TORZATOR-437139 format. One record per residue (C-alpha): x, y, z; residue number from 0; residue in one letter. Coordinates in steps of 0.2 Angstrom, whole numbers, plus 5000, padded with zeros to 4 digits. Example, Ala and Ser with C-alpha at 12.3 -4.5 7.8 and 13.67 -1.06 7.14 Angstrom:
2
- px:py:pz:drenkol:pakol
- 5062:4978:5039:0:A
- 5068:4995:5036:1:S
//
This chain:
347
- px:py:pz:drenkol:pakol
- 5660:5048:5656:0:M
- 5641:5055:5653:1:G
- 5647:5072:5643:2:Q
- 5650:5069:5624:3:R
- 5667:5077:5627:4:Q
- 5673:5062:5637:5:S
- 5667:5047:5628:6:T
- 5677:5055:5614:7:H
- 5691:5056:5623:8:I
- 5691:5040:5630:9:A
- 5687:5031:5612:10:S
- 5704:5043:5604:11:S
- 5712:5037:5620:12:L
- 5707:5018:5617:13:M
- 5711:5017:5599:14:R
- 5729:5025:5601:15:L
- 5732:5011:5615:16:V
- 5724:4997:5604:17:C
- 5735:5004:5587:18:D
- 5745:4985:5588:19:F
- 5742:4969:5578:20:E
- 5741:4953:5582:21:H
- 5740:4939:5570:22:E
- 5724:4933:5571:23:G
- 5715:4945:5584:24:V
- 5702:4955:5583:25:V
- 5700:4973:5596:26:I
- 5683:4981:5598:27:D
- 5683:4996:5605:28:I
- 5666:5004:5614:29:A
- 5673:5021:5622:30:T
- 5683:5014:5635:31:D
- 5680:4994:5634:32:N
- 5688:4985:5624:33:V
- 5686:4966:5618:34:R
- 5699:4957:5612:35:F
- 5695:4941:5602:36:V
- 5704:4925:5596:37:G
- 5713:4910:5600:38:S
- 5719:4909:5618:39:A
- 5739:4911:5615:40:E
- 5733:4925:5603:41:G
- 5720:4935:5615:42:V
- 5735:4932:5632:43:F
- 5747:4939:5618:44:D
- 5737:4954:5614:45:A
- 5730:4959:5634:46:V
- 5750:4959:5637:47:K
- 5755:4970:5625:48:E
- 5736:4981:5630:49:F
- 5742:4981:5650:50:C
- 5762:4986:5646:51:A
- 5754:5002:5632:52:R
- 5742:5004:5649:53:C
- 5757:5004:5661:54:R
- 5768:5017:5651:55:H
- 5755:5030:5651:56:I
- 5748:5026:5668:57:N
- 5730:5020:5662:58:L
- 5722:5011:5676:59:V
- 5713:4995:5670:60:I
- 5700:4990:5682:61:N
- 5701:4972:5678:62:E
- 5718:4968:5681:63:L
- 5733:4977:5692:64:P
- 5744:4988:5684:65:S
- 5758:4974:5683:66:E
- 5748:4959:5681:67:P
- 5756:4941:5682:68:T
- 5753:4928:5666:69:D
- 5741:4918:5676:70:E
- 5731:4932:5682:71:Q
- 5727:4939:5662:72:I
- 5725:4920:5659:73:R
- 5709:4922:5670:74:E
- 5701:4936:5660:75:L
- 5703:4924:5643:76:V
- 5687:4916:5643:77:K
- 5676:4906:5629:78:Q
- 5659:4916:5637:79:E
- 5660:4932:5641:80:N
- 5648:4947:5642:81:D
- 5652:4961:5633:82:F
- 5641:4979:5635:83:L
- 5626:4968:5639:84:G
- 5628:4955:5626:85:E
- 5634:4936:5634:86:I
- 5645:4929:5619:87:V
- 5648:4911:5617:88:D
- 5666:4911:5606:89:Y
- 5668:4891:5605:90:K
- 5650:4889:5598:91:N
- 5648:4905:5589:92:K
- 5631:4912:5598:93:T
- 5627:4927:5608:94:V
- 5612:4931:5621:95:R
- 5607:4945:5632:96:I
- 5614:4950:5649:97:R
- 5600:4944:5663:98:Q
- 5599:4960:5668:99:K
- 5593:4967:5654:100:I
- 5580:4953:5651:101:I
- 5575:4956:5668:102:D
- 5572:4977:5664:103:R
- 5561:4972:5647:104:I
- 5552:4959:5659:105:N
- 5548:4973:5672:106:E
- 5540:4985:5659:107:L
- 5528:4972:5651:108:W
- 5522:4967:5668:109:S
- 5515:4988:5667:110:R
- 5508:4985:5652:111:R
- 5488:4987:5656:112:D
- 5494:5007:5665:113:T
- 5511:5012:5652:114:W
- 5515:5030:5650:115:T
- 5523:5036:5636:116:H
- 5539:5036:5647:117:R
- 5537:5017:5649:118:Q
- 5532:5014:5632:119:L
- 5547:5024:5626:120:I
- 5556:5010:5639:121:G
- 5552:4995:5631:122:L
- 5555:5001:5614:123:F
- 5572:5005:5618:124:A
- 5576:4989:5626:125:C
- 5566:4979:5613:126:L
- 5577:4988:5600:127:L
- 5593:4986:5608:128:W
- 5591:4968:5608:129:C
- 5584:4966:5590:130:R
- 5602:4964:5583:131:I
- 5609:4950:5594:132:P
- 5594:4940:5594:133:L
- 5589:4940:5578:134:A
- 5573:4947:5579:135:V
- 5563:4948:5561:136:D
- 5557:4966:5561:137:M
- 5548:4967:5545:138:T
- 5532:4958:5555:139:G
- 5534:4972:5568:140:M
- 5526:4986:5556:141:F
- 5511:4993:5564:142:A
- 5525:4994:5581:143:A
- 5539:5004:5573:144:M
- 5525:5015:5564:145:S
- 5516:5018:5582:146:T
- 5536:5023:5587:147:L
- 5537:5036:5575:148:R
- 5520:5043:5579:149:N
- 5525:5044:5596:150:L
- 5542:5052:5594:151:S
- 5533:5066:5583:152:R
- 5519:5068:5598:153:A
- 5533:5069:5612:154:L
- 5544:5081:5600:155:Q
- 5528:5092:5600:156:R
- 5523:5090:5618:157:D
- 5533:5086:5633:158:E
- 5521:5085:5644:159:R
- 5515:5067:5636:160:L
- 5529:5060:5643:161:W
- 5520:5055:5658:162:E
- 5502:5053:5653:163:R
- 5494:5035:5650:164:R
- 5496:5027:5633:165:I
- 5481:5017:5624:166:A
- 5489:5007:5612:167:V
- 5479:4999:5598:168:D
- 5475:4979:5594:169:K
- 5489:4977:5577:170:C
- 5503:4988:5588:171:T
- 5499:4978:5604:172:M
- 5501:4960:5593:173:A
- 5517:4964:5587:174:D
- 5524:4970:5603:175:L
- 5519:4955:5613:176:E
- 5529:4944:5598:177:R
- 5543:4955:5599:178:W
- 5543:4954:5618:179:Y
- 5541:4935:5618:180:E
- 5557:4932:5607:181:K
- 5567:4943:5615:182:T
- 5561:4935:5632:183:A
- 5565:4920:5629:184:A
- 5584:4926:5626:185:N
- 5588:4909:5614:186:V
- 5605:4908:5610:187:P
- 5609:4917:5592:188:T
- 5620:4911:5580:189:P
- 5631:4925:5577:190:I
- 5634:4928:5556:191:A
- 5652:4928:5550:192:D
- 5654:4945:5541:193:P
- 5669:4940:5532:194:S
- 5662:4925:5525:195:A
- 5661:4926:5505:196:A
- 5644:4928:5496:197:S
- 5637:4915:5487:198:D
- 5627:4924:5473:199:V
- 5631:4942:5469:200:I
- 5613:4948:5461:201:L
- 5611:4965:5452:202:I
- 5593:4971:5447:203:T
- 5584:4984:5440:204:D
- 5564:4989:5438:205:A
- 5555:5002:5427:206:S
- 5537:5003:5421:207:R
- 5538:4990:5410:208:W
- 5545:4977:5417:209:G
- 5562:4971:5426:210:W
- 5578:4961:5424:211:G
- 5591:4954:5433:212:A
- 5610:4945:5430:213:C
- 5617:4932:5446:214:A
- 5633:4929:5447:215:I
- 5634:4911:5457:216:I
- 5649:4904:5463:217:G
- 5665:4909:5451:218:D
- 5658:4899:5434:219:Q
- 5639:4902:5432:220:V
- 5630:4921:5425:221:T
- 5612:4920:5426:222:R
- 5601:4933:5415:223:V
- 5584:4937:5418:224:T
- 5570:4949:5413:225:Q
- 5551:4949:5413:226:A
- 5537:4962:5408:227:P
- 5525:4966:5424:228:W
- 5509:4961:5414:229:G
- 5495:4961:5426:230:N
- 5508:4956:5439:231:S
- 5509:4972:5448:232:L
- 5497:4985:5450:233:H
- 5498:5003:5440:234:D
- 5501:5013:5453:235:E
- 5518:5001:5459:236:G
- 5525:5001:5440:237:K
- 5524:5021:5441:238:R
- 5536:5023:5459:239:F
- 5553:5013:5460:240:S
- 5547:5011:5478:241:T
- 5537:4999:5474:242:V
- 5545:4994:5458:243:A
- 5563:4989:5463:244:E
- 5560:4980:5480:245:P
- 5549:4969:5469:246:E
- 5560:4968:5456:247:A
- 5574:4962:5471:248:I
- 5561:4948:5476:249:W
- 5558:4940:5460:250:R
- 5574:4941:5455:251:A
- 5579:4929:5472:252:I
- 5565:4917:5470:253:C
- 5571:4915:5451:254:R
- 5592:4917:5451:255:L
- 5596:4911:5470:256:V
- 5599:4891:5473:257:P
- 5590:4885:5486:258:K
- 5608:4881:5494:259:T
- 5615:4897:5496:260:A
- 5615:4906:5510:261:S
- 5623:4923:5507:262:I
- 5617:4933:5492:263:V
- 5626:4951:5490:264:T
- 5610:4960:5480:265:V
- 5618:4977:5468:266:L
- 5604:4990:5465:267:T
- 5602:5007:5463:268:D
- 5588:5009:5475:269:H
- 5597:5017:5489:270:A
- 5581:5016:5502:271:P
- 5582:4998:5501:272:F
- 5600:4997:5505:273:V
- 5598:5007:5522:274:G
- 5578:4994:5524:275:S
- 5590:4980:5522:276:S
- 5604:4985:5534:277:A
- 5591:4990:5548:278:K
- 5577:4974:5544:279:G
- 5564:4985:5542:280:Y
- 5559:5000:5530:281:S
- 5543:5013:5535:282:P
- 5539:5011:5517:283:S
- 5524:4997:5518:284:A
- 5531:4990:5499:285:S
- 5547:4989:5504:286:A
- 5544:4981:5522:287:N
- 5532:4968:5513:288:A
- 5546:4963:5503:289:V
- 5559:4963:5517:290:L
- 5545:4951:5524:291:H
- 5543:4940:5513:292:R
- 5562:4937:5509:293:I
- 5563:4932:5529:294:R
- 5548:4922:5529:295:T
- 5551:4911:5512:296:R
- 5570:4912:5515:297:F
- 5574:4912:5536:298:P
- 5592:4907:5534:299:F
- 5597:4920:5517:300:L
- 5607:4934:5521:301:E
- 5605:4949:5511:302:I
- 5619:4960:5510:303:R
- 5613:4975:5501:304:A
- 5626:4987:5492:305:K
- 5620:5003:5480:306:H
- 5627:5007:5464:307:I
- 5622:5020:5453:308:P
- 5610:5019:5442:309:G
- 5619:5024:5427:310:A
- 5634:5012:5430:311:T
- 5619:4999:5431:312:N
- 5625:4986:5420:313:P
- 5607:4978:5418:314:V
- 5597:4993:5416:315:D
- 5591:4990:5398:316:G
- 5586:4973:5403:317:L
- 5570:4980:5414:318:S
- 5565:4992:5400:319:R
- 5560:4980:5385:320:G
- 5560:4964:5380:321:R
- 5579:4961:5374:322:C
- 5582:4944:5362:323:G
- 5598:4934:5365:324:Q
- 5612:4943:5360:325:E
- 5606:4961:5372:326:E
- 5604:4947:5386:327:M
- 5623:4940:5382:328:D
- 5629:4957:5381:329:L
- 5621:4961:5400:330:A
- 5631:4948:5406:331:A
- 5647:4952:5398:332:R
- 5643:4970:5406:333:R
- 5642:4960:5422:334:V
- 5655:4951:5423:335:Q
- 5667:4965:5415:336:H
- 5662:4977:5430:337:Q
- 5663:4964:5443:338:L
- 5682:4960:5437:339:G
- 5674:4941:5431:340:L
- 5676:4929:5421:341:Q
- 5663:4915:5418:342:A
- 5651:4906:5407:343:G
- 5634:4913:5408:344:F
- 5616:4905:5405:345:S
- 5597:4912:5403:346:V
//
């Protein structure tokens, strides 16, 4: 399966074999690995169908004979199982990392006094792979991620560096130590439900003058706000959207999002924040600082950022000058109309 064409063929074949539906069962495919998630009976029925389809085209299943009995299939239906290195507890809805991977990370960390470029890259690769299932706060690893970018560029320029020793600066080593300790602890981490509805929809915008935002809270309340930067943001930050737009999102969350909220969908015309929010960190120091503030002050708040074109941003006017009550009411109605909502609103 090492060739790119082979993995593509395997993935395509699995999608064809698994092109069926069982109510309440989700089918995950990774190359030639398949996982069925749902109720015990639902998964049992889905696996029976899968086995029948595989038998029809003479496809071999490593874990089962060509014509498995019901008992053999039921033995594979588990509440906790390893899938691609992640051990998922389906009953408690938590995930942790396979111990073999943690052992490899421990081995690489034990060599930190004599790291080569290759070993450090290997450690980065393992830590990055574990960061999502273990919910590692990447906003606190800015120095480490900066080092990784510089290291990657250096290795692209000179392949002879791979086996040479490397000295790691104190800031990067401090980040790596926190990152390693979080990963090596391998504490079962709750799995977020991607289908859960948002408690708040937040739309923001920023300009040199200031920022504006509108929040749809539940299905009843719409709150609108705006404020000038004044001296609260340095002059350089006011001129650059890479600074002002993330700052507007941070201030809007602080002012408009209730403490009881757990999921907030942020609509912004600043595309870089959308990508940075999904990754959990940003190569921009200012954007990364905002993500870190959000993660630190609201550790249990899930941010789902989505991009909207600037021309259709309904709160654009709020960020460009002091608005009266009538203009703010109009902005609220535009938001409600764009989202297809009917709700009362308040400032």
